[in-house]
C-alpha positions in Angstrom: 0.2 0.0 -0.2 2.5 3.0 1.0 4.5 1.7 -2.6 0.8 3.0 -4.1 0.8 6.2 -2.0 4.3 7.1 -2.9 3.8 6.8 -6.2 0.3 8.5 -6.4 2.3 11.8 -4.6 5.3 11.7 -7.0 2.5 11.4 -9.8 0.7 14.7 -8.5 4.0 16.3 -8.0 5.0 16.0 -11.5 1.4 17.0 -12.7 1.9 20.1 -10.9 5.1 20.7 -12.0 4.3 20.2 -15.5 1.6 23.2 -15.0 4.2 25.4 -13.2 6.7 25.3 -16.1 3.7 26.2 -18.3 3.0 29.0 -17.1 0.8 28.1 -14.4 2.1 29.1 -11.1 -1.2 29.2 -9.3 0.2 26.5 -6.4 3.1 28.3 -5.8 2.2 30.2 -2.1 0.6 34.2 -3.2 4.0 35.6 -1.8 6.3 34.3 -4.4 3.6 35.2 -6.9 3.8 38.7 -5.3 7.4 39.4 -4.8 8.6 37.4 -8.5 7.8 40.4 -11.2 6.1 39.4 -14.5 8.6 38.8 -17.2 10.8 36.5 -15.0 7.4 34.7 -13.8 7.7 31.8 -16.6 11.2 31.3 -15.9 10.2 30.9 -12.0 7.6 28.5 -12.9 10.0 26.1 -15.4 12.9 26.1 -12.5 10.3 25.6 -9.7 8.2 22.9 -11.7 11.5 21.3 -13.2 12.5 20.9 -9.4 9.3 19.8 -8.4 9.1 17.1 -11.4 12.5 15.7 -10.2 11.2 15.2 -6.7 8.0 13.6 -8.0 10.1 11.2 -10.7 12.2 9.9 -7.4 8.7 8.9 -5.0 7.5 7.4 -8.4 10.8 4.8 -8.1 11.2 5.0 -5.0 7.2 3.4 -5.0 8.7 1.1 -7.3 11.2 -0.1 -5.3 9.0 -0.5 -2.6 6.5 -2.5 -4.5 9.8 -5.0 -6.1 11.1 -5.3 -1.8 7.6 -6.3 -1.0 7.3 -8.6 -3.7 11.1 -10.2 -3.3 11.3 -9.3 -0.2 14.5 -7.8 -0.6 15.7 -5.1 1.7 18.0 -3.7 -0.9 15.2 -2.7 -2.8 13.9 -0.2 0.1 17.8 0.6 0.6 18.0 1.7 -3.1 14.4 3.4 -3.0 15.4 5.8 0.1 18.6 6.2 -1.7 16.7 7.6 -4.8 14.1 9.6 -3.0 16.9 11.6 -1.2 18.9 12.5 -4.0 15.9 13.3 -5.8 14.6 15.7 -3.0 18.2 17.5 -2.7 18.4 18.0 -6.1 14.9 19.1 -6.4 14.7 21.5 -3.6 18.4 22.8 -4.1 16.7 23.8 -8.1 13.2 25.0 -6.6 15.7 27.3 -3.5 17.9 28.4 -6.3 15.0 29.7 -8.2 13.5 31.1 -5.3 16.6 33.3 -4.3 17.3 34.2 -8.1 14.0 35.3 -8.8 12.3 36.2 -5.2 15.6 37.3 -3.9 14.7 35.2 -0.9 13.0 32.0 0.2 10.9 33.6 2.2 
């Protein structure tokens, strides 16, 4: 069950990331929408969206590996899934935070 929930969360993050990349930044906090200029909104959305897509993809991979670990009863797949999700979370967050710092002049 946890593998399905993890994968579904990943799919939701990917969908939101794709919407952000296409210029629909309505899912981002209003603080960011107010502070980012209109001409920077599309590049900002693209970078934040990319970060979300990376995080979502890593969660889908983790969900798949958790499912394989359950079927095969091998802990190595749990470890690999956790490692992939941590790397995806770190890389995706760095990209999103970089966009916030670049276009918003800060994360808060």
